[in-house]
PDB file as gemmi writes it, atoms N, CA and C in Angstrom:
CRYST1    1.000    1.000    1.000  90.00  90.00  90.00 P 1                      
ATOM      1  N   MET A   1     -56.997 -57.404 -77.098  1.00  0.00           N  
ATOM      2  CA  MET A   1     -57.211 -56.080 -76.528  1.00  0.00           C  
ATOM      3  C   MET A   1     -56.941 -55.023 -77.595  1.00  0.00           C  
ATOM      4  N   THR A   2     -57.757 -54.018 -77.629  1.00  0.00           N  
ATOM      5  CA  THR A   2     -57.635 -52.953 -78.614  1.00  0.00           C  
ATOM      6  C   THR A   2     -56.670 -51.885 -78.125  1.00  0.00           C  
ATOM      7  N   ASN A   3     -55.724 -51.525 -78.981  1.00  0.00           N  
ATOM      8  CA  ASN A   3     -54.780 -50.469 -78.656  1.00  0.00           C  
ATOM      9  C   ASN A   3     -55.398 -49.113 -78.965  1.00  0.00           C  
ATOM     10  N   VAL A   4     -55.028 -48.101 -78.165  1.00  0.00           N  
ATOM     11  CA  VAL A   4     -55.407 -46.722 -78.458  1.00  0.00           C  
ATOM     12  C   VAL A   4     -54.131 -45.975 -78.776  1.00  0.00           C  
ATOM     13  N   GLN A   5     -54.078 -45.402 -79.967  1.00  0.00           N  
ATOM     14  CA  GLN A   5     -52.903 -44.641 -80.393  1.00  0.00           C  
ATOM     15  C   GLN A   5     -53.303 -43.177 -80.531  1.00  0.00           C  
ATOM     16  N   HIS A   6     -52.599 -42.304 -79.840  1.00  0.00           N  
ATOM     17  CA  HIS A   6     -52.871 -40.872 -79.922  1.00  0.00           C  
ATOM     18  C   HIS A   6     -52.119 -40.294 -81.120  1.00  0.00           C  
ATOM     19  N   ILE A   7     -52.844 -39.543 -81.940  1.00  0.00           N  
ATOM     20  CA  ILE A   7     -52.270 -38.923 -83.127  1.00  0.00           C  
ATOM     21  C   ILE A   7     -52.653 -37.448 -83.136  1.00  0.00           C  
ATOM     22  N   SER A   8     -51.921 -36.662 -83.919  1.00  0.00           N  
ATOM     23  CA  SER A   8     -52.217 -35.228 -83.984  1.00  0.00           C  
ATOM     24  C   SER A   8     -53.075 -34.868 -85.188  1.00  0.00           C  
ATOM     25  N   SER A   9     -53.211 -35.811 -86.142  1.00  0.00           N  
ATOM     26  CA  SER A   9     -53.983 -35.541 -87.350  1.00  0.00           C  
ATOM     27  C   SER A   9     -54.454 -36.856 -87.959  1.00  0.00           C  
ATOM     28  N   GLN A  10     -55.613 -36.843 -88.582  1.00  0.00           N  
ATOM     29  CA  GLN A  10     -56.132 -38.041 -89.238  1.00  0.00           C  
ATOM     30  C   GLN A  10     -55.193 -38.536 -90.328  1.00  0.00           C  
ATOM     31  N   SER A  11     -54.370 -37.656 -90.874  1.00  0.00           N  
ATOM     32  CA  SER A  11     -53.435 -38.048 -91.934  1.00  0.00           C  
ATOM     33  C   SER A  11     -52.367 -39.021 -91.429  1.00  0.00           C  
ATOM     34  N   GLU A  12     -52.245 -39.190 -90.120  1.00  0.00           N  
ATOM     35  CA  GLU A  12     -51.280 -40.134 -89.557  1.00  0.00           C  
ATOM     36  C   GLU A  12     -51.765 -41.584 -89.599  1.00  0.00           C  
ATOM     37  N   ILE A  13     -53.020 -41.794 -89.943  1.00  0.00           N  
ATOM     38  CA  ILE A  13     -53.520 -43.158 -90.090  1.00  0.00           C  
ATOM     39  C   ILE A  13     -52.968 -43.701 -91.408  1.00  0.00           C  
ATOM     40  N   PRO A  14     -52.279 -44.846 -91.361  1.00  0.00           N  
ATOM     41  CA  PRO A  14     -51.683 -45.392 -92.596  1.00  0.00           C  
ATOM     42  C   PRO A  14     -52.732 -45.623 -93.683  1.00  0.00           C  
ATOM     43  N   ASN A  15     -52.361 -45.299 -94.919  1.00  0.00           N  
ATOM     44  CA  ASN A  15     -53.252 -45.477 -96.066  1.00  0.00           C  
ATOM     45  C   ASN A  15     -53.700 -46.924 -96.168  1.00  0.00           C  
ATOM     46  N   GLY A  16     -54.981 -47.118 -96.394  1.00  0.00           N  
ATOM     47  CA  GLY A  16     -55.525 -48.443 -96.590  1.00  0.00           C  
ATOM     48  C   GLY A  16     -55.794 -49.228 -95.325  1.00  0.00           C  
ATOM     49  N   GLN A  17     -55.483 -48.675 -94.160  1.00  0.00           N  
ATOM     50  CA  GLN A  17     -55.694 -49.380 -92.897  1.00  0.00           C  
ATOM     51  C   GLN A  17     -57.103 -49.137 -92.378  1.00  0.00           C  
ATOM     52  N   LYS A  18     -57.774 -50.204 -91.935  1.00  0.00           N  
ATOM     53  CA  LYS A  18     -59.080 -50.047 -91.302  1.00  0.00           C  
ATOM     54  C   LYS A  18     -58.867 -49.331 -89.979  1.00  0.00           C  
ATOM     55  N   TYR A  19     -59.829 -48.503 -89.599  1.00  0.00           N  
ATOM     56  CA  TYR A  19     -59.632 -47.683 -88.402  1.00  0.00           C  
ATOM     57  C   TYR A  19     -60.934 -47.362 -87.694  1.00  0.00           C  
ATOM     58  N   VAL A  20     -60.781 -46.988 -86.432  1.00  0.00           N  
ATOM     59  CA  VAL A  20     -61.818 -46.307 -85.672  1.00  0.00           C  
ATOM     60  C   VAL A  20     -61.119 -45.074 -85.117  1.00  0.00           C  
ATOM     61  N   LEU A  21     -61.657 -43.895 -85.394  1.00  0.00           N  
ATOM     62  CA  LEU A  21     -61.058 -42.629 -84.992  1.00  0.00           C  
ATOM     63  C   LEU A  21     -62.017 -41.870 -84.091  1.00  0.00           C  
ATOM     64  N   VAL A  22     -61.484 -41.348 -82.985  1.00  0.00           N  
ATOM     65  CA  VAL A  22     -62.251 -40.457 -82.109  1.00  0.00           C  
ATOM     66  C   VAL A  22     -61.566 -39.102 -82.162  1.00  0.00           C  
ATOM     67  N   THR A  23     -62.331 -38.066 -82.454  1.00  0.00           N  
ATOM     68  CA  THR A  23     -61.758 -36.732 -82.606  1.00  0.00           C  
ATOM     69  C   THR A  23     -62.736 -35.674 -82.093  1.00  0.00           C  
ATOM     70  N   PHE A  24     -62.232 -34.473 -81.873  1.00  0.00           N  
ATOM     71  CA  PHE A  24     -63.082 -33.351 -81.500  1.00  0.00           C  
ATOM     72  C   PHE A  24     -63.560 -32.633 -82.750  1.00  0.00           C  
ATOM     73  N   GLY A  25     -64.734 -32.010 -82.676  1.00  0.00           N  
ATOM     74  CA  GLY A  25     -65.276 -31.245 -83.785  1.00  0.00           C  
ATOM     75  C   GLY A  25     -66.350 -30.303 -83.282  1.00  0.00           C  
ATOM     76  N   GLU A  26     -67.106 -29.772 -84.207  1.00  0.00           N  
ATOM     77  CA  GLU A  26     -68.161 -28.820 -83.868  1.00  0.00           C  
ATOM     78  C   GLU A  26     -69.409 -29.497 -83.321  1.00  0.00           C  
ATOM     79  N   THR A  27     -69.758 -30.644 -83.900  1.00  0.00           N  
ATOM     80  CA  THR A  27     -70.983 -31.337 -83.494  1.00  0.00           C  
ATOM     81  C   THR A  27     -70.680 -32.803 -83.194  1.00  0.00           C  
ATOM     82  N   SER A  28     -71.610 -33.444 -82.517  1.00  0.00           N  
ATOM     83  CA  SER A  28     -71.489 -34.861 -82.214  1.00  0.00           C  
ATOM     84  C   SER A  28     -72.002 -35.662 -83.400  1.00  0.00           C  
ATOM     85  N   GLU A  29     -71.181 -36.583 -83.906  1.00  0.00           N  
ATOM     86  CA  GLU A  29     -71.635 -37.418 -85.014  1.00  0.00           C  
ATOM     87  C   GLU A  29     -70.777 -38.669 -85.125  1.00  0.00           C  
ATOM     88  N   GLN A  30     -71.296 -39.633 -85.851  1.00  0.00           N  
ATOM     89  CA  GLN A  30     -70.567 -40.851 -86.155  1.00  0.00           C  
ATOM     90  C   GLN A  30     -70.723 -41.113 -87.635  1.00  0.00           C  
ATOM     91  N   LYS A  31     -69.603 -41.245 -88.338  1.00  0.00           N  
ATOM     92  CA  LYS A  31     -69.612 -41.477 -89.781  1.00  0.00           C  
ATOM     93  C   LYS A  31     -68.858 -42.760 -90.087  1.00  0.00           C  
ATOM     94  N   SER A  32     -69.331 -43.477 -91.077  1.00  0.00           N  
ATOM     95  CA  SER A  32     -68.655 -44.690 -91.526  1.00  0.00           C  
ATOM     96  C   SER A  32     -68.312 -44.549 -92.999  1.00  0.00           C  
ATOM     97  N   ASP A  33     -67.199 -45.180 -93.385  1.00  0.00           N  
ATOM     98  CA  ASP A  33     -66.863 -45.307 -94.795  1.00  0.00           C  
ATOM     99  C   ASP A  33     -66.275 -46.698 -94.999  1.00  0.00           C  
ATOM    100  N   SER A  34     -65.725 -46.968 -96.165  1.00  0.00           N  
ATOM    101  CA  SER A  34     -65.257 -48.322 -96.470  1.00  0.00           C  
ATOM    102  C   SER A  34     -64.092 -48.769 -95.587  1.00  0.00           C  
ATOM    103  N   LEU A  35     -63.327 -47.847 -95.020  1.00  0.00           N  
ATOM    104  CA  LEU A  35     -62.178 -48.221 -94.195  1.00  0.00           C  
ATOM    105  C   LEU A  35     -62.412 -48.095 -92.703  1.00  0.00           C  
ATOM    106  N   GLY A  36     -63.425 -47.350 -92.299  1.00  0.00           N  
ATOM    107  CA  GLY A  36     -63.571 -47.223 -90.862  1.00  0.00           C  
ATOM    108  C   GLY A  36     -64.701 -46.353 -90.398  1.00  0.00           C  
ATOM    109  N   VAL A  37     -64.580 -46.009 -89.114  1.00  0.00           N  
ATOM    110  CA  VAL A  37     -65.597 -45.230 -88.425  1.00  0.00           C  
ATOM    111  C   VAL A  37     -64.921 -44.040 -87.753  1.00  0.00           C  
ATOM    112  N   THR A  38     -65.544 -42.864 -87.878  1.00  0.00           N  
ATOM    113  CA  THR A  38     -65.068 -41.671 -87.185  1.00  0.00           C  
ATOM    114  C   THR A  38     -66.153 -41.210 -86.229  1.00  0.00           C  
ATOM    115  N   ILE A  39     -65.775 -41.092 -84.954  1.00  0.00           N  
ATOM    116  CA  ILE A  39     -66.677 -40.586 -83.926  1.00  0.00           C  
ATOM    117  C   ILE A  39     -66.199 -39.186 -83.560  1.00  0.00           C  
ATOM    118  N   THR A  40     -67.067 -38.197 -83.739  1.00  0.00           N  
ATOM    119  CA  THR A  40     -66.717 -36.814 -83.434  1.00  0.00           C  
ATOM    120  C   THR A  40     -67.404 -36.391 -82.144  1.00  0.00           C  
ATOM    121  N   VAL A  41     -66.614 -35.822 -81.249  1.00  0.00           N  
ATOM    122  CA  VAL A  41     -67.094 -35.337 -79.954  1.00  0.00           C  
ATOM    123  C   VAL A  41     -67.058 -33.815 -80.001  1.00  0.00           C  
ATOM    124  N   PRO A  42     -68.160 -33.143 -79.681  1.00  0.00           N  
ATOM    125  CA  PRO A  42     -68.147 -31.675 -79.741  1.00  0.00           C  
ATOM    126  C   PRO A  42     -67.314 -31.067 -78.612  1.00  0.00           C  
ATOM    127  N   HIS A  43     -66.635 -29.960 -78.951  1.00  0.00           N  
ATOM    128  CA  HIS A  43     -65.961 -29.179 -77.914  1.00  0.00           C  
ATOM    129  C   HIS A  43     -67.045 -28.551 -77.052  1.00  0.00           C  
ATOM    130  N   GLY A  44     -66.940 -28.693 -75.763  1.00  0.00           N  
ATOM    131  CA  GLY A  44     -67.932 -28.104 -74.880  1.00  0.00           C  
ATOM    132  C   GLY A  44     -67.417 -26.826 -74.259  1.00  0.00           C  
ATOM    133  N   THR A  45     -68.257 -26.203 -73.472  1.00  0.00           N  
ATOM    134  CA  THR A  45     -67.839 -24.996 -72.767  1.00  0.00           C  
ATOM    135  C   THR A  45     -66.949 -25.343 -71.582  1.00  0.00           C  
ATOM    136  N   SER A  46     -67.058 -26.592 -71.130  1.00  0.00           N  
ATOM    137  CA  SER A  46     -66.256 -27.054 -70.003  1.00  0.00           C  
ATOM    138  C   SER A  46     -65.253 -28.087 -70.492  1.00  0.00           C  
ATOM    139  N   MET A  47     -63.972 -27.874 -70.220  1.00  0.00           N  
ATOM    140  CA  MET A  47     -62.942 -28.825 -70.633  1.00  0.00           C  
ATOM    141  C   MET A  47     -63.166 -30.176 -69.959  1.00  0.00           C  
ATOM    142  N   ALA A  48     -63.604 -30.172 -68.689  1.00  0.00           N  
ATOM    143  CA  ALA A  48     -63.853 -31.429 -67.983  1.00  0.00           C  
ATOM    144  C   ALA A  48     -64.954 -32.228 -68.669  1.00  0.00           C  
ATOM    145  N   MET A  49     -66.028 -31.563 -69.090  1.00  0.00           N  
ATOM    146  CA  MET A  49     -67.116 -32.254 -69.783  1.00  0.00           C  
ATOM    147  C   MET A  49     -66.655 -32.753 -71.147  1.00  0.00           C  
ATOM    148  N   SER A  50     -65.862 -31.980 -71.858  1.00  0.00           N  
ATOM    149  CA  SER A  50     -65.346 -32.412 -73.153  1.00  0.00           C  
ATOM    150  C   SER A  50     -64.468 -33.646 -72.994  1.00  0.00           C  
ATOM    151  N   ASP A  51     -63.607 -33.642 -71.974  1.00  0.00           N  
ATOM    152  CA  ASP A  51     -62.736 -34.790 -71.729  1.00  0.00           C  
ATOM    153  C   ASP A  51     -63.548 -36.024 -71.346  1.00  0.00           C  
ATOM    154  N   LEU A  52     -64.582 -35.828 -70.546  1.00  0.00           N  
ATOM    155  CA  LEU A  52     -65.442 -36.939 -70.147  1.00  0.00           C  
ATOM    156  C   LEU A  52     -66.159 -37.515 -71.368  1.00  0.00           C  
ATOM    157  N   SER A  53     -66.660 -36.662 -72.233  1.00  0.00           N  
ATOM    158  CA  SER A  53     -67.326 -37.107 -73.456  1.00  0.00           C  
ATOM    159  C   SER A  53     -66.349 -37.840 -74.372  1.00  0.00           C  
ATOM    160  N   PHE A  54     -65.130 -37.344 -74.460  1.00  0.00           N  
ATOM    161  CA  PHE A  54     -64.110 -37.963 -75.294  1.00  0.00           C  
ATOM    162  C   PHE A  54     -63.788 -39.362 -74.768  1.00  0.00           C  
ATOM    163  N   THR A  55     -63.663 -39.485 -73.443  1.00  0.00           N  
ATOM    164  CA  THR A  55     -63.374 -40.782 -72.827  1.00  0.00           C  
ATOM    165  C   THR A  55     -64.508 -41.767 -73.087  1.00  0.00           C  
ATOM    166  N   ALA A  56     -65.739 -41.309 -72.980  1.00  0.00           N  
ATOM    167  CA  ALA A  56     -66.892 -42.168 -73.267  1.00  0.00           C  
ATOM    168  C   ALA A  56     -66.881 -42.617 -74.725  1.00  0.00           C  
ATOM    169  N   ALA A  57     -66.526 -41.708 -75.631  1.00  0.00           N  
ATOM    170  CA  ALA A  57     -66.461 -42.046 -77.054  1.00  0.00           C  
ATOM    171  C   ALA A  57     -65.354 -43.065 -77.312  1.00  0.00           C  
ATOM    172  N   LEU A  58     -64.238 -42.964 -76.579  1.00  0.00           N  
ATOM    173  CA  LEU A  58     -63.160 -43.941 -76.727  1.00  0.00           C  
ATOM    174  C   LEU A  58     -63.637 -45.341 -76.326  1.00  0.00           C  
ATOM    175  N   HIS A  59     -64.420 -45.426 -75.268  1.00  0.00           N  
ATOM    176  CA  HIS A  59     -64.962 -46.727 -74.858  1.00  0.00           C  
ATOM    177  C   HIS A  59     -65.868 -47.296 -75.945  1.00  0.00           C  
ATOM    178  N   SER A  60     -66.687 -46.462 -76.538  1.00  0.00           N  
ATOM    179  CA  SER A  60     -67.552 -46.905 -77.644  1.00  0.00           C  
ATOM    180  C   SER A  60     -66.707 -47.349 -78.836  1.00  0.00           C  
ATOM    181  N   ALA A  61     -65.658 -46.584 -79.121  1.00  0.00           N  
ATOM    182  CA  ALA A  61     -64.777 -46.901 -80.242  1.00  0.00           C  
ATOM    183  C   ALA A  61     -64.095 -48.258 -80.043  1.00  0.00           C  
ATOM    184  N   LYS A  62     -63.696 -48.549 -78.809  1.00  0.00           N  
ATOM    185  CA  LYS A  62     -63.072 -49.844 -78.518  1.00  0.00           C  
ATOM    186  C   LYS A  62     -64.052 -50.989 -78.770  1.00  0.00           C  
ATOM    187  N   GLU A  63     -65.302 -50.791 -78.430  1.00  0.00           N  
ATOM    188  CA  GLU A  63     -66.312 -51.828 -78.672  1.00  0.00           C  
ATOM    189  C   GLU A  63     -66.524 -52.040 -80.168  1.00  0.00           C  
ATOM    190  N   ILE A  64     -66.567 -50.950 -80.921  1.00  0.00           N  
ATOM    191  CA  ILE A  64     -66.705 -51.048 -82.381  1.00  0.00           C  
ATOM    192  C   ILE A  64     -65.503 -51.774 -82.958  1.00  0.00           C  
ATOM    193  N   ALA A  65     -64.304 -51.394 -82.529  1.00  0.00           N  
ATOM    194  CA  ALA A  65     -63.076 -52.016 -83.027  1.00  0.00           C  
ATOM    195  C   ALA A  65     -63.051 -53.510 -82.713  1.00  0.00           C  
ATOM    196  N   LYS A  66     -63.455 -53.865 -81.525  1.00  0.00           N  
ATOM    197  CA  LYS A  66     -63.488 -55.277 -81.129  1.00  0.00           C  
ATOM    198  C   LYS A  66     -64.450 -56.056 -82.027  1.00  0.00           C  
ATOM    199  N   ARG A  67     -65.636 -55.507 -82.227  1.00  0.00           N  
ATOM    200  CA  ARG A  67     -66.658 -56.163 -83.053  1.00  0.00           C  
ATOM    201  C   ARG A  67     -66.189 -56.309 -84.504  1.00  0.00           C  
ATOM    202  N   GLU A  68     -65.502 -55.275 -85.015  1.00  0.00           N  
ATOM    203  CA  GLU A  68     -65.072 -55.263 -86.415  1.00  0.00           C  
ATOM    204  C   GLU A  68     -63.664 -55.851 -86.619  1.00  0.00           C  
ATOM    205  N   LYS A  69     -63.057 -56.312 -85.517  1.00  0.00           N  
ATOM    206  CA  LYS A  69     -61.696 -56.888 -85.549  1.00  0.00           C  
ATOM    207  C   LYS A  69     -60.663 -55.897 -86.076  1.00  0.00           C  
ATOM    208  N   ILE A  70     -60.745 -54.670 -85.570  1.00  0.00           N  
ATOM    209  CA  ILE A  70     -59.798 -53.609 -85.911  1.00  0.00           C  
ATOM    210  C   ILE A  70     -58.860 -53.455 -84.726  1.00  0.00           C  
ATOM    211  N   PRO A  71     -57.549 -53.626 -84.899  1.00  0.00           N  
ATOM    212  CA  PRO A  71     -56.632 -53.663 -83.755  1.00  0.00           C  
ATOM    213  C   PRO A  71     -56.347 -52.328 -83.082  1.00  0.00           C  
ATOM    214  N   THR A  72     -56.560 -51.217 -83.778  1.00  0.00           N  
ATOM    215  CA  THR A  72     -56.156 -49.926 -83.209  1.00  0.00           C  
ATOM    216  C   THR A  72     -57.285 -48.903 -83.308  1.00  0.00           C  
ATOM    217  N   VAL A  73     -57.501 -48.208 -82.188  1.00  0.00           N  
ATOM    218  CA  VAL A  73     -58.376 -47.041 -82.149  1.00  0.00           C  
ATOM    219  C   VAL A  73     -57.465 -45.840 -82.131  1.00  0.00           C  
ATOM    220  N   TYR A  74     -57.734 -44.871 -82.988  1.00  0.00           N  
ATOM    221  CA  TYR A  74     -56.941 -43.640 -83.025  1.00  0.00           C  
ATOM    222  C   TYR A  74     -57.687 -42.538 -82.290  1.00  0.00           C  
ATOM    223  N   ALA A  75     -56.967 -41.799 -81.466  1.00  0.00           N  
ATOM    224  CA  ALA A  75     -57.529 -40.668 -80.717  1.00  0.00           C  
ATOM    225  C   ALA A  75     -56.810 -39.417 -81.155  1.00  0.00           C  
ATOM    226  N   CYS A  76     -57.554 -38.444 -81.639  1.00  0.00           N  
ATOM    227  CA  CYS A  76     -56.974 -37.196 -82.139  1.00  0.00           C  
ATOM    228  C   CYS A  76     -57.651 -36.035 -81.429  1.00  0.00           C  
ATOM    229  N   LYS A  77     -56.908 -35.389 -80.507  1.00  0.00           N  
ATOM    230  CA  LYS A  77     -57.468 -34.261 -79.749  1.00  0.00           C  
ATOM    231  C   LYS A  77     -57.101 -32.958 -80.365  1.00  0.00           C  
TER     232      LYS A  77                                                      
END                                                                             
């Protein structure tokens, strides 16, 4: 089972650790690099819609983590 760890900043991810990160930003995007994947969820005009989008992104992140054998998904709001 994939753990979800809530963090306040991406800098809290230990150096060199593979990761999947879900965070808020200006636009919706998914970026990959050698250590992991970052899924960005846009801030919406409605907090309920933003939270729903964030939750959906967390589910996607868990699937990516499972496939890539990454034990922790980081959530940064």
